[in-house]
C-alpha distance (Angstrom), angle and dihedral (degrees) to the residues before:
residue distance angle dihedral
M1 . . .
G2 3.78 . .
R3 3.80 88.7 .
S4 3.83 91.8 49.6
A5 3.82 89.9 -111.4
H6 3.73 90.8 137.0
R7 3.78 100.7 159.6
E8 3.76 90.5 55.9
A9 3.85 91.1 43.4
M10 3.84 89.3 55.3
E11 3.81 93.7 49.5
H12 3.81 92.5 50.2
S13 3.81 91.7 47.6
E14 3.79 93.1 50.2
R15 3.83 89.0 49.7
A16 3.81 87.4 52.2
L17 3.87 89.0 54.7
E18 3.79 90.6 50.6
A19 3.81 89.7 51.9
L20 3.83 92.3 48.2
A21 3.83 90.6 54.1
H22 3.85 88.2 66.6
L23 3.86 93.5 54.4
P24 3.82 129.4 84.7
E25 3.76 114.9 -90.0
T26 3.83 96.1 -109.6
R27 3.78 121.6 155.0
E28 3.79 90.3 -105.4
N29 3.79 94.1 52.2
I30 3.80 91.6 47.1
E31 3.78 89.3 52.3
H32 3.81 89.5 52.8
A33 3.80 89.3 49.4
I34 3.83 91.3 55.5
D35 3.81 92.0 45.5
V36 3.86 93.6 51.3
R37 3.82 90.1 50.5
L38 3.78 91.2 52.5
D39 3.81 89.8 50.0
L40 3.80 87.9 51.5
R41 3.83 89.5 51.6
S42 3.80 90.9 55.9
T43 3.76 96.3 50.2
M44 3.83 96.1 38.7
L45 3.82 88.9 54.7
V46 3.80 88.8 65.0
I47 3.82 102.3 43.0
A48 3.82 93.1 36.3
E49 3.79 98.8 -125.1
S50 3.83 87.5 159.5
S51 3.79 97.9 156.9
R52 3.80 93.4 84.3
F53 3.78 96.4 21.4
L54 3.77 97.0 97.3
T55 3.84 94.0 38.7
Y56 3.80 91.9 59.3
L57 3.79 92.6 47.1
S58 3.84 92.8 48.5
E59 3.82 89.6 49.3
A60 3.82 91.3 49.0
E61 3.81 90.9 49.7
T62 3.80 92.1 52.6
L63 3.78 92.2 47.7
A64 3.80 94.3 48.2
Q65 3.85 89.8 49.9
S66 3.83 90.3 49.9
L67 3.78 89.7 56.5
N68 3.77 94.5 39.5
D69 3.82 85.3 -129.3
R70 3.82 103.6 165.5
S71 3.72 95.1 -174.4
R72 3.74 97.4 52.5
L73 3.84 90.5 41.4
G74 3.78 88.0 55.1
W75 3.85 91.5 53.5
V76 3.80 90.2 46.9
C77 3.77 90.9 52.0
A78 3.78 91.4 49.6
S79 3.87 88.3 50.1
M80 3.81 90.4 48.8
M81 3.78 88.2 53.1
V82 3.74 91.7 54.9
Y83 3.86 92.1 48.6
L84 3.84 93.4 50.5
W85 3.79 91.5 46.3
R86 3.76 88.2 50.4
V87 3.84 90.8 57.3
A88 3.80 91.6 42.8
D89 3.76 95.8 -109.9
N90 3.77 86.5 135.7
E91 3.79 102.1 163.9
R92 3.88 92.6 51.9
A93 3.84 87.9 45.5
L94 3.78 88.5 57.0
E95 3.88 91.3 50.0
Y96 3.83 90.6 53.8
G97 3.84 89.7 45.5
R98 3.80 90.9 54.5
R99 3.84 92.0 48.1
A100 3.90 89.1 51.7
A101 3.84 89.7 47.3
A102 3.75 93.1 52.3
I103 3.82 90.8 50.5
A104 3.78 92.8 47.0
S105 3.81 90.1 53.5
E106 3.82 92.1 44.7
I107 3.78 95.3 54.4
G108 3.76 99.5 28.0
D109 3.83 95.7 -119.5
H110 3.80 103.5 168.1
G111 3.80 95.4 179.3
L112 3.79 91.8 53.4
R113 3.83 90.3 47.5
A114 3.79 92.0 51.3
V115 3.82 94.7 49.1
L116 3.79 90.9 43.3
N117 3.82 92.5 51.9
A118 3.75 90.7 49.3
Y119 3.78 95.3 55.4
L120 3.82 94.9 36.3
G121 3.78 84.6 68.5
G122 3.82 87.9 68.2
V123 3.77 94.0 46.9
F124 3.82 93.9 50.6
H125 3.83 89.7 43.8
A126 3.78 89.1 54.8
L127 3.78 90.3 53.4
G128 3.76 92.9 50.1
D129 3.83 93.1 -112.1
Y130 3.83 100.9 127.1
R131 3.81 97.8 162.8
S132 3.81 102.3 52.9
P133 3.85 96.6 67.9
L134 3.78 95.9 49.1
E135 3.78 95.4 89.6
G136 3.74 94.4 47.9
L137 3.85 93.8 44.6
S138 3.77 90.9 48.5
E139 3.81 90.2 48.0
T140 3.79 90.1 53.8
V141 3.82 91.0 47.8
R142 3.80 90.1 52.5
S143 3.78 96.1 44.5
L144 3.82 98.2 47.6
Q145 3.78 100.4 69.6
G146 3.83 134.3 130.6
D147 3.80 111.7 8.2
L148 3.82 90.4 -3.0
L149 3.80 90.0 68.7
Q150 3.79 86.7 77.8
E151 3.85 97.5 36.1
R152 3.85 110.1 116.0
F153 3.83 98.6 -170.5
R154 3.82 88.6 -146.7
Q155 3.82 91.3 -56.6
W156 3.76 124.7 132.2
A157 3.84 90.9 -122.1
L158 3.78 134.6 29.7
P159 3.85 111.8 -83.1
S160 3.78 89.4 -149.4
V161 3.82 86.7 64.0
I162 3.79 97.8 36.6
S163 3.77 88.6 57.1
R164 3.76 94.5 49.2
T165 3.84 90.5 47.7
W166 3.81 92.3 53.6
L167 3.79 91.6 42.5
A168 3.84 88.7 55.0
W169 3.79 91.7 51.2
C170 3.77 95.0 47.9
L171 3.84 92.4 45.9
A172 3.78 90.0 49.0
E173 3.79 92.7 53.7
L174 3.84 88.4 50.5
G175 3.81 90.5 53.5
Q176 3.81 95.4 -111.4
L177 3.79 90.8 129.9
S178 3.74 103.4 158.3
E179 3.83 90.6 52.9
A180 3.78 90.3 46.0
V181 3.77 93.4 53.9
A182 3.82 91.5 47.4
V183 3.79 96.1 51.3
G184 3.85 91.7 41.4
E185 3.81 91.2 53.9
E186 3.77 90.9 46.6
G187 3.84 89.0 56.6
I188 3.82 91.1 53.2
R189 3.84 92.1 49.9
I190 3.86 91.2 50.7
A191 3.85 91.0 48.8
E192 3.79 92.6 48.3
T193 3.81 93.0 47.0
A194 3.82 89.5 52.1
G195 3.80 89.1 50.8
H196 3.83 91.3 -135.5
R197 3.79 105.7 144.8
G198 3.78 95.8 -167.5
T199 3.79 91.9 54.6
T200 3.89 90.7 45.3
A201 3.80 90.5 54.0
Y202 3.82 90.9 48.8
S203 3.81 92.7 46.3
T204 3.82 96.3 57.9
W205 3.80 95.6 72.1
G206 3.81 92.7 61.3
A207 3.82 95.7 58.9
G208 3.87 90.0 30.6
Y209 3.77 91.8 57.8
A210 3.72 92.0 47.7
Y211 3.76 93.2 52.4
L212 3.84 88.3 47.4
C213 3.81 91.5 54.4
R214 3.90 90.2 47.3
G215 3.78 91.3 52.6
D216 3.81 94.4 -113.5
F217 3.85 91.8 135.1
N218 3.78 98.1 163.8
Q219 3.82 91.0 49.7
A220 3.79 90.7 47.5
I221 3.77 91.3 51.0
S222 3.78 91.8 49.7
V223 3.81 92.3 53.3
L224 3.77 97.4 41.1
E225 3.85 95.7 44.5
R226 3.84 84.2 58.1
G227 3.79 90.1 55.3
L228 3.82 92.0 45.5
E229 3.82 90.1 51.7
L230 3.76 90.8 53.3
A231 3.84 93.3 44.8
E232 3.78 90.9 52.8
G233 3.82 95.9 38.1
G234 3.77 98.8 99.8
L235 3.82 95.5 -75.5
E236 3.80 121.6 126.0
L237 3.85 90.5 -116.1
R238 3.77 105.8 131.1
V239 3.86 91.2 142.0
A240 3.76 91.5 53.5
F241 3.80 91.2 50.3
N242 3.80 90.4 57.2
L243 3.79 93.3 46.8
V244 3.84 92.8 50.6
G245 3.74 99.6 35.2
S246 3.81 100.0 62.7
P247 3.83 99.4 50.6
L248 3.85 88.1 42.6
A249 3.85 90.2 53.8
R250 3.78 88.3 50.1
A251 3.83 91.9 53.1
Y252 3.81 90.7 49.1
S253 3.84 90.0 53.4
F254 3.83 93.4 50.1
L255 3.85 89.1 57.4
G256 3.85 92.1 47.9
R257 3.73 96.8 -102.6
H258 3.81 89.6 132.5
S259 3.80 100.2 157.7
E260 3.83 92.4 52.0
G261 3.81 92.6 43.4
L262 3.78 96.8 49.3
S263 3.79 93.2 44.4
L264 3.81 91.5 51.9
H265 3.81 91.5 45.6
E266 3.74 91.1 54.7
R267 3.77 93.1 45.8
S268 3.87 93.1 48.3
I269 3.84 94.6 48.8
R270 3.81 90.8 45.5
E271 3.78 90.5 51.2
A272 3.81 91.9 48.9
Q273 3.78 90.2 52.1
S274 3.78 91.6 50.2
L275 3.82 89.2 51.4
G276 3.76 94.2 48.9
A277 3.80 85.7 -124.1
L278 3.87 103.2 151.3
Y279 3.88 97.3 167.2
W280 3.87 111.3 110.2
N281 3.83 89.9 5.2
S282 3.79 90.2 123.5
L283 3.83 92.1 48.1
F284 3.80 93.6 46.8
V285 3.83 92.5 50.3
A286 3.77 88.1 52.3
W287 3.77 90.8 51.6
Q288 3.88 88.6 49.9
G289 3.80 88.1 52.9
E290 3.80 90.6 49.2
S291 3.85 90.4 53.3
L292 3.83 89.4 49.2
L293 3.77 89.9 51.8
L294 3.83 90.6 50.1
A295 3.79 86.0 51.7
E296 3.82 89.1 52.9
R297 3.81 93.5 -116.2
L298 3.83 94.4 132.5
E299 3.78 100.9 167.0
E300 3.84 92.8 54.5
A301 3.79 89.7 42.2
G302 3.81 88.8 55.3
E303 3.81 91.4 50.8
C304 3.79 90.9 54.0
A305 3.86 93.0 45.6
R306 3.81 91.5 53.1
R307 3.83 92.7 46.3
S308 3.77 89.8 47.8
L309 3.84 90.7 49.9
G310 3.79 91.5 50.0
L311 3.82 93.8 49.8
A312 3.80 94.0 45.5
H313 3.80 92.8 49.3
E314 3.80 93.5 46.7
R315 3.78 91.3 51.0
K316 3.83 96.5 41.3
E317 3.81 90.6 -118.6
R318 3.74 94.7 154.0
G319 3.85 96.2 174.6
N320 3.74 91.8 52.1
E321 3.79 89.9 44.6
A322 3.85 87.9 58.4
W323 3.81 90.8 51.2
A324 3.89 89.8 51.5
L325 3.80 91.2 49.8
R326 3.76 92.3 49.4
L327 3.79 89.9 51.8
L328 3.83 91.4 50.9
G329 3.87 87.8 53.3
E330 3.77 90.9 50.8
I331 3.81 91.1 50.3
A332 3.80 92.2 48.8
S333 3.74 90.4 49.2
C334 3.78 92.6 52.0
A335 3.78 91.9 46.7
E336 3.80 90.8 52.7
R337 3.75 92.6 50.2
S338 3.80 91.9 48.2
D339 3.92 87.9 54.5
G340 3.74 89.9 53.4
E341 3.82 94.2 -119.0
């Protein structure tokens, strides 16, 4: 997993589970069984083997409860949060996140708290609450220094970088663009220093989105194309492709590269659907509509905007709902101008 060879990591972990099934059900072996399932969660998240994803987590939760193992139960709750966020069940994701946070505080598990804060940034972002995660994300950034910058805590990417990426996104949404660029670029430097290609690919969309919001389209393209190159460079990084592809497509469209932008939008959304990755779907569809509007394809842009609005409303993604409403207003304004009114 540390080399981003996630398919091979998954195969080895599943073989480990098969071996454990032949051993006595001692406490030590049950602890191993939980840990292997948590490793599987991390690698399945990246390659989107979601068919057994929830099964392994549910099994791990039952085993942790049977041992009354608070530490492992906390990690399972954090993993359940990530799964539920992935399928856009954001309110339940937040419930699991709060359970994990309570356990982390109870037992003083700083690693769990750091990882949890990093991913809670994504959950709060999905709910349109960009201010609430700032304290937790900043705490993780401060706590993971020195050798801990390159500590993965059994995650597929470095939490020191995940936290900076989400901090950049939330700061960008709040209009604090210089701070967002700075923290996003810091995340890229940490990932590159660690030499972890998967984390580097993931890191680029934090700074890339901040540049995009600031209107630095060429700089956004430079950063995001690097991420896309890594995501397509033989690594099992389908999730990273989706995250990088949509903002890159938006940047292309702002510079008039409409064909490239729309093609990449279609590919990114199609890839997300094949992964079963529903997070950000409403936002990415809105961005596709925005690109169609820039290409003066108003009717198709309106279809995307209405679909984005429906998805955002259904999933209680209030920030994304605002983006969809803004797009509908832009389309109406363009339609009125074209009618000469």
